[in-house]
C-alpha positions as CSV (number, residue, x, y, z in Angstrom):
1,X,5.3,-16.2,3.0
2,X,2.9,-18.9,1.8
3,X,-0.1,-17.0,3.3
4,X,1.4,-13.8,2.0
5,X,1.4,-15.2,-1.5
6,X,-2.2,-16.5,-1.2
7,X,-3.3,-13.0,-0.1
8,X,-1.6,-11.4,-3.0
9,X,-3.3,-13.9,-5.3
10,X,-6.7,-12.9,-3.9
11,X,-5.9,-9.2,-3.9
12,X,-3.0,-8.2,-6.2
13,X,-2.8,-4.7,-4.6
14,X,-0.9,-6.4,-1.7
15,X,2.1,-6.8,-4.1
16,X,4.0,-3.7,-2.9
17,X,4.2,-5.3,0.6
18,X,5.6,-8.5,-0.9
19,X,8.4,-6.5,-2.6
20,X,9.0,-4.7,0.7
21,X,9.3,-7.9,2.6
22,X,12.0,-9.2,0.2
23,X,13.9,-5.9,0.6
24,X,13.7,-6.1,4.4
25,X,15.0,-9.7,4.4
26,X,17.9,-8.7,2.2
27,X,18.9,-6.0,4.7
28,X,18.4,-7.6,8.1
29,X,20.0,-11.0,7.3
30,X,23.7,-10.6,8.1
31,X,25.5,-12.8,5.4
32,X,25.1,-12.9,1.7
33,X,24.7,-16.6,1.8
34,X,22.0,-16.3,4.4
35,X,20.3,-13.6,2.4
36,X,20.2,-15.8,-0.7
37,X,18.9,-18.8,1.2
38,X,16.1,-16.8,2.9
39,X,15.2,-15.0,-0.2
40,X,14.9,-18.1,-2.3
41,X,12.9,-19.9,0.4
42,X,10.6,-16.9,0.8
43,X,10.1,-16.4,-2.9
44,X,9.3,-20.1,-3.6
45,X,6.7,-20.2,-0.8
46,X,5.3,-16.9,-1.9
47,X,5.0,-18.1,-5.5
48,X,3.3,-21.3,-4.4
49,X,0.8,-19.4,-2.4
50,X,0.1,-17.0,-5.2
51,X,-0.5,-19.8,-7.7
52,X,-2.8,-21.6,-5.2
53,X,-5.3,-18.7,-5.1
54,X,-4.7,-17.1,-8.5
55,X,-3.2,-19.8,-10.7
56,X,-6.4,-21.2,-12.1
57,X,-7.8,-17.7,-12.8
58,X,-4.6,-16.6,-14.6
59,X,-4.7,-19.8,-16.7
60,X,-8.4,-19.1,-17.5
61,X,-7.6,-15.5,-18.5
62,X,-4.7,-16.6,-20.7
63,X,-6.9,-19.2,-22.4
64,X,-9.6,-16.6,-23.1
65,X,-7.7,-13.4,-23.6
66,X,-4.0,-14.3,-23.9
67,X,-3.3,-12.1,-20.9
68,X,-3.0,-13.8,-17.4
69,X,-3.7,-10.4,-15.7
70,X,-6.4,-9.2,-18.1
71,X,-7.1,-6.4,-18.7
72,X,-4.1,-5.1,-16.7
73,X,-0.6,-5.0,-18.1
74,X,-2.1,-5.3,-21.6
75,X,0.7,-3.0,-22.8
76,X,2.9,-6.0,-22.3
77,X,0.7,-8.9,-23.3
78,X,-1.1,-7.0,-26.1
79,X,-4.4,-8.9,-26.0
80,X,-6.7,-8.0,-28.8
81,X,-9.6,-8.0,-26.4
82,X,-8.6,-4.7,-24.7
83,X,-6.7,-1.5,-25.5
84,X,-2.9,-1.6,-25.4
85,X,-2.7,-0.1,-22.0
86,X,-1.6,-1.0,-18.5
87,X,-5.0,0.0,-17.1
88,X,-3.3,1.1,-14.0
89,X,-4.9,3.9,-11.9
90,X,-2.1,6.4,-11.6
91,X,-4.2,9.5,-11.0
92,X,-2.6,10.2,-7.6
93,X,0.9,8.7,-8.2
94,X,3.5,11.4,-7.4
95,X,5.0,12.9,-10.5
96,X,8.1,14.3,-8.9
97,X,10.4,13.5,-5.9
98,X,9.0,16.7,-4.2
99,X,5.5,15.4,-4.4
100,X,6.5,12.0,-3.1
101,X,8.3,13.6,-0.1
102,X,5.3,15.9,0.6
103,X,2.8,13.0,0.5
104,X,3.0,12.2,4.3
105,X,2.1,15.8,5.1
106,X,-0.4,16.3,2.3
107,X,-3.0,14.2,4.1
108,X,-2.7,16.0,7.5
109,X,-4.9,19.0,6.3
110,X,-7.2,19.8,3.4
111,X,-5.2,19.6,0.1
112,X,-5.9,18.6,-3.4
113,X,-4.2,15.3,-2.8
114,X,-6.3,14.6,0.2
115,X,-9.4,15.5,-1.7
116,X,-8.5,13.0,-4.5
117,X,-7.9,10.4,-1.8
118,X,-11.6,10.6,-0.6
119,X,-10.9,13.4,1.9
120,X,-8.7,11.3,4.1
121,X,-6.9,12.9,7.1
122,X,-4.1,11.1,8.8
123,X,-1.3,12.3,11.1
124,X,0.6,9.1,11.5
125,X,2.8,9.4,8.4
126,X,3.9,12.9,9.0
127,X,4.7,12.0,12.7
128,X,6.9,9.1,11.5
129,X,8.8,11.4,9.2
130,X,9.3,14.0,11.9
131,X,10.5,11.4,14.4
132,X,12.9,9.9,11.9
133,X,14.3,13.4,11.0
134,X,14.8,14.2,14.7
135,X,16.8,10.9,15.2
136,X,19.0,11.8,12.2
137,X,19.5,15.4,13.4
138,X,20.4,14.1,16.9
139,X,23.0,11.7,15.5
140,X,24.5,14.4,13.2
141,X,24.7,16.8,16.2
142,X,26.6,14.4,18.4
143,X,28.8,12.9,15.6
144,X,29.7,16.1,13.6
145,X,29.3,19.0,16.0
146,X,30.5,17.3,19.2
147,X,32.9,15.1,17.3
148,X,31.9,11.9,19.1
149,X,33.4,9.3,16.7
150,X,32.0,6.4,18.8
151,X,28.4,7.7,18.2
152,X,26.5,4.7,16.5
153,X,24.6,5.2,13.3
154,X,20.9,6.2,13.6
155,X,18.7,3.3,14.6
156,X,21.7,1.0,14.9
157,X,20.6,0.1,18.5
158,X,17.3,-1.3,17.2
159,X,16.5,-5.0,17.5
160,X,16.4,-7.1,14.3
161,X,12.6,-7.2,14.5
162,X,12.4,-3.4,14.8
163,X,14.8,-2.8,11.9
164,X,12.8,-5.3,9.8
165,X,9.6,-3.4,10.6
166,X,11.2,0.0,9.8
167,X,12.8,-1.2,6.5
168,X,9.5,-3.0,5.5
169,X,7.5,0.2,6.2
170,X,9.8,2.5,4.2
171,X,10.1,0.1,1.3
172,X,6.4,-0.5,1.3
173,X,5.6,3.2,1.2
174,X,8.0,3.8,-1.7
175,X,6.7,1.0,-3.8
176,X,3.1,1.8,-2.9
177,X,3.7,5.4,-4.0
178,X,5.3,4.3,-7.3
179,X,2.5,1.8,-8.1
180,X,-0.7,3.4,-6.8
181,X,-0.5,6.2,-4.3
182,X,-4.1,5.3,-3.4
183,X,-4.6,5.4,0.4
184,X,-7.2,2.6,0.5
185,X,-4.4,0.3,-0.7
186,X,-2.2,1.3,2.2
187,X,-4.2,-0.5,4.9
188,X,-1.1,-2.5,6.0
189,X,0.8,0.7,6.6
190,X,-2.1,2.2,8.6
191,X,-2.0,-0.8,10.9
192,X,1.7,-0.8,11.4
193,X,2.2,2.9,11.8
194,X,1.3,3.1,15.5
195,X,3.8,0.3,16.3
196,X,6.5,2.0,14.4
197,X,5.8,5.3,16.2
198,X,6.5,3.5,19.5
199,X,9.7,2.1,18.1
200,X,11.0,5.5,16.9
201,X,10.0,7.2,20.2
202,X,11.9,4.6,22.2
203,X,15.0,5.1,20.1
204,X,14.7,8.9,20.3
205,X,13.8,9.3,24.0
206,X,15.6,7.4,26.8
207,X,13.6,8.2,29.9
208,X,10.5,6.0,30.5
209,X,8.2,8.7,31.6
210,X,9.1,10.9,28.7
211,X,8.5,8.0,26.3
212,X,5.1,7.2,27.7
213,X,4.1,10.9,27.6
214,X,5.3,11.4,24.0
215,X,3.6,8.2,22.8
216,X,0.4,9.1,24.6
217,X,0.4,12.6,23.0
218,X,1.0,11.1,19.5
219,X,-1.7,8.6,19.9
220,X,-4.3,11.1,21.2
221,X,-3.4,13.6,18.5
222,X,-3.7,11.0,15.8
223,X,-7.0,9.8,17.1
224,X,-8.4,13.4,17.2
225,X,-7.0,14.3,13.7
226,X,-7.7,11.1,11.8
227,X,-10.6,11.1,9.3
228,X,-11.5,8.0,7.4
229,X,-11.9,8.0,3.7
230,X,-15.3,9.3,2.6
231,X,-16.1,6.6,0.1
232,X,-19.9,6.0,-0.2
233,X,-21.2,2.5,-0.4
234,X,-24.6,1.2,-1.4
235,X,-26.5,-0.5,1.4
236,X,-27.0,-4.3,1.4
237,X,-30.2,-5.5,-0.3
238,X,-32.2,-8.6,-0.7
239,X,-30.7,-9.3,-4.2
240,X,-27.3,-8.6,-5.7
241,X,-28.8,-6.5,-8.6
242,X,-31.6,-4.1,-7.8
243,X,-32.2,-3.2,-11.5
244,X,-35.6,-4.3,-12.8
245,X,-35.9,-5.0,-16.5
246,X,-39.1,-3.3,-17.9
247,X,-40.3,-6.4,-19.7
248,X,-43.7,-4.9,-20.3
249,X,-42.1,-2.1,-22.3
250,X,-40.0,-4.5,-24.5
251,X,-42.4,-6.5,-26.7
252,X,-39.7,-8.7,-28.2
253,X,-36.7,-8.9,-25.8
254,X,-34.9,-11.5,-27.8
255,X,-34.7,-9.2,-30.8
256,X,-34.1,-5.9,-29.0
257,X,-31.1,-3.7,-28.5
258,X,-30.2,-2.0,-25.2
259,X,-28.1,1.2,-25.6
260,X,-26.4,2.5,-22.5
261,X,-25.9,6.2,-23.4
262,X,-23.4,6.9,-20.6
263,X,-19.6,7.4,-20.6
264,X,-19.1,5.3,-17.6
265,X,-18.3,1.5,-18.0
266,X,-21.8,0.2,-17.2
267,X,-22.0,-2.5,-19.9
268,X,-22.0,-5.1,-17.1
269,X,-25.5,-4.0,-16.1
270,X,-26.9,-5.4,-19.3
């Protein structure tokens, strides 16, 4: 949790996964006393790590702009140095529950959502939803239609580690959707999705050969269908800025005005 906090301090977009970790801890720890103890310990270590990497910068921003997250969350801190806005990029955040539920499938083929997410294609999220739905349907069939009262709840047979992974993944996906919905911020989920696919397959299928076959098919299908985000980057150069100031065209640079006639936020170039 200390390292988790340090990572969030360096890259605040990791925050949804910190929230998901707290949720998963509250669920998997058996007693309320144990939950409180683990949660307090985890929160204290996380906060310490966050302040180690971000405390100085937050203090500096507060000193300069009266907003420790400047310019973000300025709708709360109301610094006079920025507009009264959260400055959050919510262009692809689902607006309805239907959009949120459709999100795992909206990146499996060309859609408007996939186009706004840099033309990403990914089969893993849809596969996870389908596997989970099959597990729930199988449980309902045995419990309700065949009246097997001793039938355990779905995923009840999972180990503590597997349950933690599942709860963490679902909570992370929900919080990530509510805050960003931007796929380049979901790298943690991309890395954990294959492992969770194996966990769900092992819970759904009992025969070893069938498990190996299904996992292989899922992995091969994902590999063939996946398409990384098409986000262009400039190549590395000899200097950080490649802009050359035309000094010969400006006779008196100290008493000249540079006007950037462009709607994009390019003032930093000056």
